[in-house]
VEXDREN-2710 file (C-alpha; in Angstrom, 1 decimal):
% VEXDREN-2710
k/r/px/py/pz
1/UNK/0.1/-22.9/13.2
2/UNK/2.7/-21.3/15.5
3/UNK/5.8/-22.3/17.3
4/UNK/6.3/-22.3/21.0
5/UNK/7.3/-18.6/21.4
6/UNK/6.2/-15.3/20.0
7/UNK/9.2/-13.3/21.1
8/UNK/10.5/-10.6/18.8
9/UNK/13.2/-11.6/16.3
10/UNK/11.5/-14.9/15.4
11/UNK/11.8/-16.5/12.0
12/UNK/8.7/-17.4/10.0
13/UNK/7.8/-19.6/7.1
14/UNK/4.6/-18.9/5.1
15/UNK/3.5/-21.7/2.8
16/UNK/1.2/-20.3/0.0
17/UNK/-1.1/-22.2/-2.3
18/UNK/-3.6/-21.1/-4.9
19/UNK/-6.8/-21.1/-2.9
20/UNK/-10.3/-22.7/-2.6
21/UNK/-13.9/-21.7/-2.0
22/UNK/-15.0/-21.8/1.7
23/UNK/-17.8/-24.2/0.8
24/UNK/-19.0/-26.2/-2.2
25/UNK/-21.9/-23.8/-2.8
26/UNK/-22.6/-21.5/-5.8
27/UNK/-22.4/-18.5/-3.5
28/UNK/-19.0/-19.4/-2.0
29/UNK/-17.7/-20.4/-5.5
30/UNK/-18.9/-17.2/-7.0
31/UNK/-17.1/-15.2/-4.3
32/UNK/-13.9/-17.2/-4.9
33/UNK/-14.1/-17.0/-8.7
34/UNK/-14.7/-13.2/-8.6
35/UNK/-11.4/-12.7/-6.8
36/UNK/-9.5/-15.3/-8.9
37/UNK/-10.7/-14.2/-12.3
38/UNK/-10.3/-10.5/-11.5
39/UNK/-6.6/-10.9/-11.1
40/UNK/-5.0/-9.3/-14.1
41/UNK/-2.2/-11.8/-14.1
42/UNK/-4.6/-14.6/-14.4
43/UNK/-6.8/-13.1/-17.1
44/UNK/-4.7/-10.7/-19.2
45/UNK/-7.7/-9.0/-20.9
46/UNK/-8.1/-5.3/-20.2
47/UNK/-10.6/-4.9/-17.4
48/UNK/-12.8/-2.6/-19.5
49/UNK/-13.5/-5.6/-21.8
50/UNK/-13.2/-8.5/-19.3
51/UNK/-15.2/-7.3/-16.3
52/UNK/-18.6/-7.0/-18.2
53/UNK/-18.0/-10.6/-19.4
54/UNK/-17.0/-11.8/-16.0
55/UNK/-19.8/-10.1/-14.1
56/UNK/-22.5/-10.5/-16.7
57/UNK/-21.8/-14.1/-17.9
58/UNK/-19.1/-16.1/-16.2
59/UNK/-20.2/-15.4/-12.6
60/UNK/-23.8/-16.1/-13.4
61/UNK/-23.1/-19.5/-15.1
62/UNK/-19.9/-21.0/-13.9
63/UNK/-20.4/-21.1/-10.0
64/UNK/-23.2/-23.6/-10.1
65/UNK/-21.3/-26.0/-12.3
66/UNK/-18.1/-25.5/-10.3
67/UNK/-20.0/-26.0/-7.0
68/UNK/-21.2/-29.3/-8.2
69/UNK/-17.6/-30.3/-9.0
70/UNK/-16.4/-29.2/-5.6
71/UNK/-19.2/-31.1/-3.9
72/UNK/-17.9/-34.4/-5.4
73/UNK/-14.5/-34.0/-3.7
74/UNK/-15.4/-32.2/-0.5
75/UNK/-14.4/-34.0/2.7
76/UNK/-15.3/-33.8/6.4
77/UNK/-12.2/-31.6/6.7
78/UNK/-13.5/-29.3/4.0
79/UNK/-11.6/-28.5/0.8
80/UNK/-8.9/-31.1/0.1
81/UNK/-6.5/-28.4/-0.9
82/UNK/-7.0/-26.5/2.3
83/UNK/-6.8/-29.6/4.4
84/UNK/-3.6/-30.8/2.8
85/UNK/-1.9/-27.4/3.0
86/UNK/-2.8/-27.2/6.7
87/UNK/-1.2/-30.6/7.2
88/UNK/1.9/-29.6/5.3
89/UNK/2.3/-26.6/7.6
90/UNK/1.8/-28.7/10.7
91/UNK/4.3/-31.3/9.7
92/UNK/6.8/-28.7/8.6
93/UNK/6.4/-27.0/12.0
94/UNK/7.2/-30.3/13.7
95/UNK/10.3/-30.8/11.6
96/UNK/11.7/-27.3/12.0
97/UNK/11.0/-27.1/15.7
98/UNK/10.1/-24.2/18.0
99/UNK/12.7/-21.8/16.6
100/UNK/10.6/-21.3/13.5
101/UNK/6.9/-20.2/13.2
102/UNK/5.2/-22.0/10.2
103/UNK/1.9/-20.9/8.8
104/UNK/0.0/-21.1/5.5
105/UNK/-2.1/-18.8/3.4
106/UNK/-4.0/-18.9/0.1
107/UNK/-3.6/-16.4/-2.8
108/UNK/-7.4/-16.4/-3.3
109/UNK/-9.8/-17.0/-0.4
110/UNK/-8.8/-17.7/3.1
111/UNK/-6.6/-17.6/5.1
112/UNK/-5.5/-14.5/3.2
113/UNK/-1.9/-13.7/2.6
114/UNK/-2.1/-10.2/4.1
115/UNK/-3.9/-11.4/7.2
116/UNK/-1.3/-14.1/7.8
117/UNK/1.7/-11.8/7.2
118/UNK/0.2/-9.3/9.7
119/UNK/-0.5/-12.1/12.3
120/UNK/3.1/-13.5/12.0
121/UNK/4.6/-10.0/12.3
122/UNK/2.5/-9.3/15.4
123/UNK/3.7/-12.6/16.8
124/UNK/7.3/-11.4/16.5
125/UNK/8.4/-12.7/13.2
126/UNK/10.9/-10.2/11.8
127/UNK/12.2/-12.5/9.1
128/UNK/9.8/-14.5/7.0
129/UNK/10.4/-17.0/4.1
130/UNK/7.6/-16.9/1.6
131/UNK/7.2/-20.4/0.1
132/UNK/4.8/-20.4/-2.9
133/UNK/4.0/-24.1/-3.5
134/UNK/4.4/-23.8/-7.3
135/UNK/7.3/-25.8/-8.6
136/UNK/7.1/-24.2/-12.1
137/UNK/7.2/-20.4/-12.2
138/UNK/4.4/-18.5/-13.9
139/UNK/3.3/-14.9/-13.8
140/UNK/-0.2/-16.2/-13.0
141/UNK/1.0/-18.1/-9.9
142/UNK/4.3/-17.2/-8.3
143/UNK/4.3/-13.6/-9.5
144/UNK/0.8/-12.9/-8.3
145/UNK/1.7/-14.1/-4.9
146/UNK/4.4/-11.6/-4.7
147/UNK/2.0/-8.9/-5.9
148/UNK/-0.3/-9.7/-3.1
149/UNK/2.5/-9.7/-0.6
150/UNK/3.6/-6.3/-1.8
151/UNK/0.0/-5.0/-1.3
152/UNK/0.1/-6.3/2.3
153/UNK/3.5/-4.7/3.0
154/UNK/2.2/-1.3/1.9
155/UNK/-0.2/-1.4/4.8
156/UNK/2.4/-2.4/7.4
157/UNK/4.3/0.3/9.2
158/UNK/6.9/-2.2/10.5
159/UNK/7.7/-4.6/7.7
160/UNK/9.4/-8.0/8.2
161/UNK/12.5/-8.9/6.1
162/UNK/11.4/-11.3/3.4
163/UNK/12.9/-14.1/1.3
164/UNK/11.1/-16.1/-1.4
165/UNK/11.5/-19.8/-2.2
166/UNK/12.6/-19.9/-5.8
167/UNK/10.8/-22.1/-8.4
168/UNK/12.0/-25.7/-7.9
169/UNK/11.0/-27.3/-11.1
170/UNK/14.4/-28.8/-11.8
171/UNK/15.7/-29.1/-8.2
172/UNK/17.2/-32.6/-7.6
173/UNK/15.2/-32.8/-4.3
174/UNK/11.9/-32.2/-6.1
175/UNK/12.7/-34.6/-8.9
176/UNK/13.8/-37.3/-6.5
177/UNK/10.8/-36.9/-4.3
178/UNK/8.4/-37.1/-7.3
179/UNK/10.2/-40.2/-8.7
180/UNK/10.2/-42.0/-5.4
181/UNK/6.6/-41.3/-4.6
182/UNK/5.3/-42.0/-8.2
183/UNK/7.4/-45.2/-8.4
184/UNK/5.8/-46.4/-5.1
185/UNK/2.3/-45.6/-6.4
186/UNK/2.8/-47.3/-9.8
187/UNK/4.2/-50.4/-8.1
188/UNK/1.1/-50.7/-6.0
189/UNK/-1.4/-50.5/-8.8
190/UNK/-3.4/-53.6/-9.7
191/UNK/-2.4/-53.2/-13.3
192/UNK/0.7/-52.3/-15.3
193/UNK/0.2/-49.0/-17.1
194/UNK/1.2/-48.7/-20.7
195/UNK/1.6/-44.9/-20.5
196/UNK/2.1/-42.3/-17.8
197/UNK/0.6/-38.9/-18.5
198/UNK/2.3/-36.0/-16.7
199/UNK/-0.6/-33.5/-16.6
200/UNK/0.3/-29.9/-15.8
201/UNK/-2.1/-27.0/-15.4
202/UNK/-2.6/-25.3/-18.7
203/UNK/-2.0/-21.6/-19.7
204/UNK/-2.9/-19.5/-22.6
205/UNK/-0.3/-19.7/-25.4
206/UNK/-0.2/-15.9/-25.5
207/UNK/1.5/-15.8/-22.0
208/UNK/4.3/-18.0/-23.3
209/UNK/4.7/-15.9/-26.4
210/UNK/5.1/-12.9/-24.1
211/UNK/8.0/-14.5/-22.2
212/UNK/6.5/-16.6/-19.4
213/UNK/8.9/-19.4/-18.6
214/UNK/6.2/-21.8/-17.4
215/UNK/6.1/-24.1/-20.5
216/UNK/9.9/-24.6/-20.5
217/UNK/9.8/-25.3/-16.7
218/UNK/7.1/-28.0/-17.2
219/UNK/9.1/-29.7/-20.0
220/UNK/12.2/-29.6/-17.9
221/UNK/10.4/-31.3/-15.0
222/UNK/8.9/-33.9/-17.3
223/UNK/12.3/-34.7/-18.9
224/UNK/14.1/-35.0/-15.6
225/UNK/11.3/-37.0/-14.0
226/UNK/11.2/-39.5/-16.8
227/UNK/14.9/-40.0/-16.5
228/UNK/14.7/-40.4/-12.7
229/UNK/11.8/-42.9/-12.9
230/UNK/13.8/-45.1/-15.3
231/UNK/10.9/-47.4/-16.1
232/UNK/11.7/-49.0/-19.5
233/UNK/8.7/-49.7/-21.6
234/UNK/6.6/-47.0/-19.8
235/UNK/5.7/-44.2/-22.3
236/UNK/5.7/-40.8/-20.6
237/UNK/3.5/-38.1/-22.2
238/UNK/3.4/-34.5/-21.1
239/UNK/-0.1/-32.9/-21.3
240/UNK/-1.9/-29.7/-20.1
241/UNK/-5.3/-29.5/-18.4
242/UNK/-7.9/-27.0/-17.2
243/UNK/-8.4/-25.1/-20.4
244/UNK/-10.7/-22.0/-19.9
245/UNK/-12.2/-19.7/-22.6
246/UNK/-11.7/-19.7/-26.3
247/UNK/-8.1/-18.6/-26.6
248/UNK/-5.4/-21.0/-27.7
249/UNK/-3.9/-22.9/-24.7
250/UNK/-0.9/-25.0/-24.2
251/UNK/-1.1/-28.4/-26.0
252/UNK/-1.6/-31.3/-26.1
253/UNK/-4.7/-31.1/-23.8
254/UNK/-5.0/-33.9/-21.2
255/UNK/-8.6/-34.7/-22.1
256/UNK/-7.7/-35.0/-25.8
257/UNK/-4.8/-37.3/-25.2
258/UNK/-6.8/-39.5/-22.9
259/UNK/-9.4/-39.9/-25.7
260/UNK/-6.8/-40.4/-28.4
261/UNK/-4.9/-43.0/-26.4
262/UNK/-8.0/-45.0/-25.8
263/UNK/-9.0/-44.9/-29.5
264/UNK/-5.5/-46.1/-30.5
265/UNK/-6.0/-49.1/-28.2
266/UNK/-4.2/-48.1/-25.0
267/UNK/-6.1/-49.9/-22.2
268/UNK/-4.1/-49.0/-19.1
269/UNK/-3.0/-45.4/-18.2
270/UNK/-1.6/-43.8/-15.1
271/UNK/-1.9/-40.0/-14.7
272/UNK/0.3/-37.8/-12.4
273/UNK/0.1/-34.1/-11.8
274/UNK/3.6/-33.0/-10.8
275/UNK/2.9/-29.3/-10.9
276/UNK/0.4/-29.5/-8.0
277/UNK/1.8/-29.6/-4.5
278/UNK/-1.5/-30.9/-3.1
279/UNK/-4.5/-32.7/-4.4
280/UNK/-7.3/-30.4/-5.4
281/UNK/-10.3/-29.9/-7.8
282/UNK/-8.0/-30.3/-10.8
283/UNK/-6.7/-33.7/-9.7
284/UNK/-9.5/-35.2/-7.8
285/UNK/-12.4/-34.1/-10.0
286/UNK/-11.0/-33.1/-13.4
287/UNK/-8.5/-35.9/-13.8
288/UNK/-9.9/-38.7/-11.5
289/UNK/-13.6/-38.3/-12.4
290/UNK/-14.0/-36.6/-15.7
291/UNK/-10.7/-37.9/-17.1
292/UNK/-11.7/-41.5/-16.2
293/UNK/-15.1/-41.0/-17.9
294/UNK/-13.3/-39.7/-21.1
295/UNK/-10.9/-42.6/-21.2
296/UNK/-13.6/-45.2/-20.6
297/UNK/-16.0/-43.7/-23.1
298/UNK/-13.4/-44.2/-25.9
299/UNK/-12.6/-47.8/-24.9
300/UNK/-9.9/-47.5/-22.2
301/UNK/-10.2/-50.0/-19.3
302/UNK/-7.9/-48.9/-16.4
303/UNK/-7.0/-45.4/-15.4
304/UNK/-5.3/-44.5/-12.2
305/UNK/-4.8/-40.9/-11.1
306/UNK/-1.8/-40.9/-8.8
307/UNK/-1.8/-38.7/-5.7
308/UNK/0.3/-35.5/-5.5
309/UNK/3.1/-35.3/-3.0
310/UNK/0.7/-33.8/-0.4
311/UNK/1.9/-34.2/3.2
312/UNK/3.5/-37.6/2.7
313/UNK/7.0/-38.5/3.7
314/UNK/8.7/-38.0/0.3
315/UNK/7.0/-34.6/-0.2
316/UNK/7.7/-33.4/3.3
317/UNK/11.4/-34.5/3.1
318/UNK/11.7/-32.4/0.0
319/UNK/9.9/-29.4/1.4
320/UNK/12.0/-29.4/4.6
321/UNK/15.2/-29.6/2.5
322/UNK/14.2/-26.7/0.3
323/UNK/13.0/-24.5/3.2
324/UNK/16.1/-25.2/5.3
325/UNK/18.3/-24.3/2.3
326/UNK/16.5/-20.9/2.0
327/UNK/16.7/-20.3/5.7
328/UNK/20.5/-20.6/5.6
329/UNK/22.0/-17.8/7.6
330/UNK/18.8/-17.1/9.5
331/UNK/18.7/-20.4/11.4
END
């Protein structure tokens, strides 16, 4: 994605998301997981202890299972996460016009951050806004993006000037966009939900104990969103998904709450994932497929997993507003 000109002195915006395998196959997933799970900010176990487990056990068992999960959500455009992020970049390019070059990259997999930064610099971008699409800050997400950017800069003789989009977990534009989009989706359901689960990606409790602000950011988003939605009678419950390994993770777990709600007699639930900028494996397979099965198995009747902001109008309005704010003085 590029603007109309590649003249020197251009301004660039690089949208950055987590990443995805190139294909829903065990080989592609193994390659992706090897990079992802070797990041010391993602798995904070000393490599001398972790790498034998990763290479000897995890990468020999998990890729086949994960490839099956990816195969259930793969589209003609490929990975949903990659397709949505590409659309976000295209639509942001249209909104910002030819004076700005908009591109996107993935922290793990392709397009790689280093390659995109080099390409943008070669196209004349001397000032680049990095936009990690993580509303809530975490060392395992936002910080590792900056790590990888720093690695790329070390290899560049002529470095561009950089800015970074701050976490926007409590930004009024983000909260308003979420409330507007979720309210529209809830109103369009064929049933009236008794509860709304706000499911955020999980994290080991140890990271929070060491000072990571992620948990507080999630709670702030949930509190502000509940107030903005203003739907009397709709219970809002904050949960955490995607537990991995045996360590203690943030609670309550989304799967546990779905089962407990059904056992208590809750028949109708809506689930939203406000920490994800784009629908992906965690929303389309973990929540919409496995979450549905968990809820139904315990007696629940109706479960709707609401779409992320993706590249729809409310989300793009928010993204444009945040990016324009951070480009102040450059544009």
